C-alpha positions in Angstrom: 78.0 133.3 62.6 79.7 132.8 66.6 77.7 131.4 68.9 76.3 133.7 71.2 78.2 132.9 74.6 76.4 130.5 77.4 74.5 128.8 73.8 75.2 124.9 73.5 75.7 124.1 69.8 72.7 122.1 69.2 74.3 118.9 68.3 77.4 119.1 70.7 75.8 117.7 74.0 76.5 119.5 77.4 78.7 117.2 79.3 77.5 116.8 83.0 79.8 118.1 86.2 81.8 115.3 87.4 80.3 116.2 91.0 76.6 117.3 91.1 76.8 118.0 94.6 79.9 119.5 95.5 78.8 123.0 96.0 76.2 121.8 98.8 79.1 120.1 100.3 82.0 122.8 100.0 80.8 124.4 103.8 81.1 121.5 105.6 84.7 120.5 103.7 85.6 123.9 104.8 84.6 123.4 108.0 86.1 119.6 107.9 89.7 121.3 106.9 89.8 124.7 109.2 89.3 121.5 112.2 91.7 118.9 110.9 94.7 122.6 110.1 94.1 123.1 113.7 94.0 119.9 115.2 97.3 119.2 113.6 98.6 123.2 114.6 97.2 122.4 118.5 99.5 119.4 118.7 102.6 120.7 117.4 102.3 123.8 120.3 104.4 123.2 123.4 104.5 125.0 125.9 108.7 125.4 126.1 108.7 123.3 129.3 108.9 119.3 128.6 107.7 117.5 131.3 109.1 114.4 133.1 107.7 110.5 134.1 108.5 111.3 138.0 106.2 114.5 137.6 108.4 118.4 137.2 109.7 120.1 134.7 112.5 118.2 133.0 114.2 122.5 132.5 113.6 123.2 136.3 114.2 122.3 139.9 111.9 123.6 142.3 112.3 123.5 146.0 110.1 120.5 147.1 112.2 118.3 144.9 115.5 119.2 146.2 114.2 118.5 149.7 113.3 115.0 148.6 116.5 114.0 148.1 119.5 113.5 149.9 122.5 115.9 148.7 125.4 117.9 149.7 125.8 120.3 147.3 124.0 121.6 144.0 126.1 119.2 141.9 124.8 116.4 143.7 121.4 117.9 143.3 121.6 118.4 139.8 123.4 114.7 139.3 120.6 112.8 140.7 117.8 114.9 139.8 118.6 116.0 136.4 122.2 114.2 135.0 121.2 115.5 131.6 122.4 118.5 132.4 126.0 117.7 133.3 126.7 116.1 129.8 129.5 117.9 127.9 127.4 118.7 124.6 131.1 118.1 122.5 133.5 120.5 120.9 131.5 123.6 119.8 134.1 124.9 118.0 137.2 124.6 116.3 138.9 127.9 118.2 138.4 126.2 121.5 138.8 122.2 121.4 137.3 121.9 125.0 133.6 120.1 125.9 131.0 122.6 125.9 129.4 122.4 129.3 127.2 124.6 131.5 127.9 128.1 132.4 126.8 128.5 135.9 124.9 131.7 137.4 124.1 131.9 141.0 121.3 135.0 141.5 122.3 136.1 138.2 125.8 136.3 138.4 127.8 134.5 136.7 130.4 131.5 139.0 131.9 129.7 135.9 131.5 126.0 134.7 130.1 123.3 136.2 132.4 122.5 139.2 131.4 125.9 140.8 127.9 123.4 141.8 130.0 121.6 143.9 130.0 125.1 146.0 126.6 125.4 146.7 125.1 124.1 149.6 122.3 122.0 148.6 120.5 123.5 152.0 120.8 127.1 150.7 118.6 126.3 147.3 115.4 127.5 146.1 115.2 126.4 142.7 117.4 125.0 139.6 117.0 126.4 135.4 118.7 124.8 133.0 118.5 127.2 129.6 119.9 125.6 126.0 122.3 126.9 124.0 119.9 129.1 122.2 118.2 130.7 125.2 121.4 131.3 127.4 123.2 133.0 124.1 120.0 135.0 123.8 119.8 135.9 127.6 123.8 136.2 128.2 125.3 136.6 124.8 127.8 134.2 123.4 129.8 131.5 125.1 127.2 129.2 126.6 127.3 126.7 124.1 126.1 124.0 126.2 123.1 126.2 128.2 123.6 127.9 131.5 121.8 126.4 135.1 120.6 129.3 137.1 120.6 128.6 140.2 118.4 130.4 142.9 119.0 131.0 146.4 117.1 131.1 149.6 116.9 133.8 151.2 
Protein backbone atom coordinates (compact mmCIF):
# COMPACT_ATOMS: atom_id res chain seq x y z
CA UNK A 1 0.00 0.00 0.00
CA UNK A 2 2.80 2.44 0.87
CA UNK A 3 5.88 2.61 -1.32
CA UNK A 4 9.13 1.39 0.12
CA UNK A 5 11.50 4.09 1.42
CA UNK A 6 13.78 5.31 -1.34
CA UNK A 7 11.51 3.94 -4.08
CA UNK A 8 10.04 6.43 -6.49
CA UNK A 9 6.50 6.44 -7.70
CA UNK A 10 6.33 5.31 -11.32
CA UNK A 11 4.39 8.36 -12.47
CA UNK A 12 6.32 11.03 -10.49
CA UNK A 13 9.68 12.04 -11.90
CA UNK A 14 12.41 12.50 -9.34
CA UNK A 15 13.71 16.09 -9.48
CA UNK A 16 17.31 16.70 -10.49
CA UNK A 17 19.66 18.06 -7.84
CA UNK A 18 19.82 21.86 -8.25
CA UNK A 19 23.65 21.83 -8.15
CA UNK A 20 24.90 18.42 -9.21
CA UNK A 21 28.57 19.45 -8.85
CA UNK A 22 28.12 20.81 -5.30
CA UNK A 23 29.48 17.74 -3.46
CA UNK A 24 32.70 17.99 -5.47
CA UNK A 25 33.04 21.71 -4.64
CA UNK A 26 32.52 21.41 -0.87
CA UNK A 27 36.21 20.98 0.04
CA UNK A 28 37.14 24.04 -2.04
CA UNK A 29 34.33 26.10 -0.49
CA UNK A 30 35.43 25.10 3.01
CA UNK A 31 39.02 26.16 2.23
CA UNK A 32 37.87 29.48 0.77
CA UNK A 33 35.67 30.16 3.80
CA UNK A 34 38.53 29.41 6.21
CA UNK A 35 40.84 31.72 4.24
CA UNK A 36 38.33 34.58 4.30
CA UNK A 37 37.74 34.18 8.03
CA UNK A 38 41.47 34.17 8.81
CA UNK A 39 42.09 37.27 6.66
CA UNK A 40 39.17 39.08 8.27
CA UNK A 41 40.26 38.23 11.82
CA UNK A 42 43.92 38.88 11.04
CA UNK A 43 43.09 42.31 9.69
CA UNK A 44 41.30 43.24 12.92
CA UNK A 45 44.01 42.12 15.32
CA UNK A 46 46.28 44.81 16.74
CA UNK A 47 49.43 44.71 18.81
CA UNK A 48 47.94 47.32 21.11
CA UNK A 49 50.51 49.93 20.17
CA UNK A 50 49.50 52.14 17.32
CA UNK A 51 52.29 53.74 15.38
CA UNK A 52 52.76 57.28 14.24
CA UNK A 53 53.55 58.33 10.71
CA UNK A 54 56.83 59.87 11.91
CA UNK A 55 57.91 56.63 13.56
CA UNK A 56 57.57 55.48 17.12
CA UNK A 57 54.51 54.49 19.04
CA UNK A 58 51.58 56.82 19.72
CA UNK A 59 51.63 55.61 23.36
CA UNK A 60 55.38 55.61 23.98
CA UNK A 61 58.20 58.18 23.85
CA UNK A 62 61.67 56.65 23.86
CA UNK A 63 64.97 58.18 25.00
CA UNK A 64 66.22 58.55 21.41
CA UNK A 65 63.17 60.55 20.46
CA UNK A 66 63.56 62.82 23.51
CA UNK A 67 67.17 63.54 22.55
CA UNK A 68 66.14 64.85 19.12
CA UNK A 69 64.11 67.82 20.42
CA UNK A 70 64.80 70.89 22.50
CA UNK A 71 62.83 70.84 25.73
CA UNK A 72 63.63 71.85 29.29
CA UNK A 73 61.06 69.67 31.08
CA UNK A 74 58.87 66.62 30.61
CA UNK A 75 55.78 68.73 29.94
CA UNK A 76 57.48 70.32 26.92
CA UNK A 77 58.62 66.90 25.69
CA UNK A 78 55.05 65.60 25.74
CA UNK A 79 53.68 68.86 24.34
CA UNK A 80 56.02 68.66 21.32
CA UNK A 81 55.96 64.92 20.67
CA UNK A 82 52.51 63.69 21.81
CA UNK A 83 50.27 66.74 22.47
CA UNK A 84 47.17 64.52 22.50
CA UNK A 85 48.30 63.07 25.84
CA UNK A 86 47.73 66.48 27.46
CA UNK A 87 44.22 67.08 26.16
CA UNK A 88 41.40 67.01 28.66
CA UNK A 89 38.98 64.11 28.29
CA UNK A 90 36.14 66.35 29.52
CA UNK A 91 34.05 66.01 32.66
CA UNK A 92 33.70 62.31 33.46
CA UNK A 93 31.57 62.47 36.61
CA UNK A 94 28.74 64.57 37.98
CA UNK A 95 30.44 64.29 41.39
CA UNK A 96 33.65 65.86 40.08
CA UNK A 97 33.10 68.76 37.64
CA UNK A 98 36.85 69.03 36.88
CA UNK A 99 37.93 67.88 33.40
CA UNK A 100 39.80 64.59 33.37
CA UNK A 101 43.50 64.78 32.60
CA UNK A 102 46.12 62.06 32.94
CA UNK A 103 47.57 61.19 36.33
CA UNK A 104 51.38 61.34 36.37
CA UNK A 105 53.52 58.52 37.77
CA UNK A 106 57.30 58.89 38.09
CA UNK A 107 59.05 55.54 38.51
CA UNK A 108 55.73 54.00 39.65
CA UNK A 109 55.09 56.72 42.28
CA UNK A 110 52.01 58.91 41.84
CA UNK A 111 53.03 62.57 41.44
CA UNK A 112 49.73 64.25 40.63
CA UNK A 113 48.22 65.81 37.52
CA UNK A 114 49.77 67.02 34.27
CA UNK A 115 51.52 70.02 35.84
CA UNK A 116 53.80 67.59 37.71
CA UNK A 117 55.56 67.07 34.36
CA UNK A 118 56.87 70.64 34.56
CA UNK A 119 58.98 69.67 37.60
CA UNK A 120 60.90 66.93 35.74
CA UNK A 121 63.97 67.92 33.73
CA UNK A 122 63.94 66.68 30.15
CA UNK A 123 67.58 65.56 30.45
CA UNK A 124 66.66 63.09 33.18
CA UNK A 125 64.01 61.24 31.13
CA UNK A 126 64.47 57.65 30.00
CA UNK A 127 60.99 57.13 28.54
CA UNK A 128 57.34 58.11 28.85
CA UNK A 129 54.27 55.96 28.30
CA UNK A 130 50.61 56.85 28.04
CA UNK A 131 47.97 54.48 29.41
CA UNK A 132 44.34 55.02 28.40
CA UNK A 133 41.66 55.25 31.10
CA UNK A 134 40.85 51.53 31.04
CA UNK A 135 44.46 50.38 31.27
CA UNK A 136 45.31 52.95 33.95
CA UNK A 137 42.27 51.96 36.04
CA UNK A 138 43.16 48.28 35.72
CA UNK A 139 46.73 48.95 36.83
CA UNK A 140 46.25 51.63 39.51
CA UNK A 141 42.56 51.58 40.47
CA UNK A 142 39.83 54.20 40.13
CA UNK A 143 40.48 57.89 39.55
CA UNK A 144 42.12 57.57 36.14
CA UNK A 145 39.37 58.73 33.79
CA UNK A 146 41.96 60.79 31.88
CA UNK A 147 44.45 57.92 31.72
CA UNK A 148 48.00 58.01 33.09
CA UNK A 149 51.44 59.07 31.93
CA UNK A 150 54.23 56.87 33.22
CA UNK A 151 57.61 58.58 33.45
CA UNK A 152 60.84 56.62 33.78
CA UNK A 153 63.93 58.51 34.98
CA UNK A 154 67.45 57.63 33.76
CA UNK A 155 69.74 56.14 36.37
